N, C-alpha and C positions, 0 to 999 in steps of 0.2 A: 625380502631378505633383511635380517637385522643388520644394523651398522656394525662395523668392526669395533670390538670392545664392549658391545651391548649384549648383555646376557639374554638368551632366548627366553621368551615368556613361557612359563610353566602352566600346564593345564591345572585348573583348580580341582582339588579332590574334595568331594562333598562327604560330609559325615553320613553314616548309614541312614539315620533318621531323615535327613534332608533328601537323600537320594530316593528313599522309599516314597516320601511325600511328593517328590517331583514326578515319579512314575505314576503314582495314583492320580494326581490332578491331570496329568497328560492323558491318562486312560479315560478319565471322566469326559473330557472334551472329545476324545477320539471315538468312544462308544456313542456319545450323544450325536456325533456327526454320521458315523458309519453303521451303527447298529452293533449288536453283540455277536453277529455272525462273522464280523471282521476278524482277521488273524492278528495275533500278537506280533508276528513278524513285521507287519506293516506299522504297528505302533512302535516297535523297536527302531525301524527306519526313520520314523518321524522324530524320535528322540535322539537319533544318532548314537545309539548304543546297541550292544548285541542282545539278541533274544534271550540267551542264557542269563544275562544280567537281570532281566525282568523276573525271571523265575528264581533268582537268588532271593528276591524280596517277597515274591508271591509264588508259592510252590506250584500252583496250577492256574489256569485261566479262570476256573470256577472260584478259586480263592480271591483272585483279583476282582472278579465281578461282585462277589460278596462284599468286598471292601468298598466298591463303588456304591453299592446299595446302602451300606452303613453311612457313608459320607454324604451322599446326595439326598437320601430319603429319610433314613432313620434319625439322623442327627438333627433334622429340622422339626421333628415332632416334639411338642411340649405337652407333658402329662397334665399341666395345669389347665389346659383347654377343657378337658372333660370335667374337671372339678367345677369350673365356671358354669358349664352347661347344667350341672345338677343343683345349682344354688337357687332354690325356690324363694329366697328372700328378694330376688331380682325378677322383674317381669320377663317372661319368656322371650319376647321380641328383643329386649336389651341383651339377654344372654346370647341369643342366636346371632345378632349383629356383631357382638364382641368376638364370638368364636370365629365367625366367617371372615371378619376383617383380619384377625391375627393369623388364621390358617392361610388365607390368600396372600398376605404379606410374606409368609414363609416360603410359599411354593411358586410365587409369581416370577418364574425364572425359566428361560427357554431350555436350559440344560436339564432342569428337573422334568419338564414336560416331555422332552425327547427321550430321556432315559426311561421314563415310565411307559411311553408308547412303544419304544423299541423292545423293551423287555417282554411286553405282550406279543408283539408281532413276531419276535424270535423264539417264542415258546418257553421263555424262562418263568420261574416261579416268583420272581422278584415282585411284580405288581400284584399277583394273587396273594403273596405273603403280606403285603402292605394292606390290601383290602380286607383279608380275613382277620387281620389283627386290629390295627388302629381304626380303619374305617368302619369295620363291623361294630366296634365298641361305640363309636360316635353315633352311628345310625340308630343303634339300640337305645342310646340315651335320648336322642332327639324324638324317637318314636314314643318313648315312655313319658318324657316331659310334655310333649304336645298332647298326648292322650290325657294326661292329668289336667292340663290347662283347659281342655275341651270338656272336662267333666266325665270322661269315660272310665270304665272300670278296668280297662286293659290298654296296652300301648296301641298306637297306630300300626298299620301294616308296614312292614319294612320297605315295600315298594314305594310308599308315599314319602318316606324319609329319603329314599334314593333320588327322588326328583330334585330335592334341595342340593344334595351333594353333586349330582350330575350337572346342575346349572353352574356351579363354581368351576368344575373341571372343564366344561365345554367353553366357558369364557376364555380359559387359558389355551385351549386347543385352537379356538378361532384366532386368538392373538398370535400364537407362535407357530402353529402348524399350517393352518389355512392362510394366515397373515391377512385377515380381513379386518374391517373396522370393529373396534370395541370402544366403549366409553373411556375417555382419558382419566376419569376419576373413579378408581375402584371402590371408594367409599359409597358413591352414588349407586354403583352396580350392586354392592352388598346389600344395602338397605332395600333397594328395589326387589332383589331376589328373595330376601326374608319376608318382605311384605306380601309378595305374590304367593309364597309358600303358605303363610298363615291365612291369607284371604281364601286361598283354595281350600284349606282345611275347613274354615268357617262355612264355605259354600257347600261342602259335601257332607257335613256332619249329619244332615237330615237323612241322608241315604246310607249312613253307616250301619253296619249290622252289629256293631259293638253295643252291648247293654250298658245304659247309663247307670251310674250309681244312684241308688234311691235317695230322693230328696234333693238331688243336684240338678240345676237347670240344663235343658237340652242344648242350649247355646251359651257359651261363656267366652267372653273376650279373651283373646290370647296375646294381646299386645301389652 
């Protein structure tokens, strides 16, 4: 109880932009913890606000989820990564290590991993949207650049490129979902992953059904 003569403390009123940001960031943490099947009523209770207040800033739950996607996933993607992968003035290994390190730095976050996993488990299009857009583009570039470095007249199969992407993602799943041991130096992991991918390509090129370009060697170093 305030002392006599002391004015009661007034509740701070947030500007609309600040209130919206507060709700969004709380929703990110909430969905990362509970999954997207969780009710906005529970989110409102956590925020100590009314559920209608949430819908004043985000008209529907789907609209809120879309903003979570944009904030957690879309905002971390850098279009310059694909430009770097295409730069044939730089050895392929160097390009792939640079891409993988930058990509891993951007997504090495338990919230990112849990949001991506929950989206798939709860049947949302969020992760599929991410894969069919950015990841599809990156895998196509890797397949094309690796095929060129190997002296092939066509890109690698997409499944081969997926092995590289899967290694990066499973590293984070082990770290944040399974909570098992991973190397403490991501740079070491990145170089090891790129080297394993390229060595695997070199080892399998003799069995490839792709036709080599006339006059180009069957085996060409990709590092």
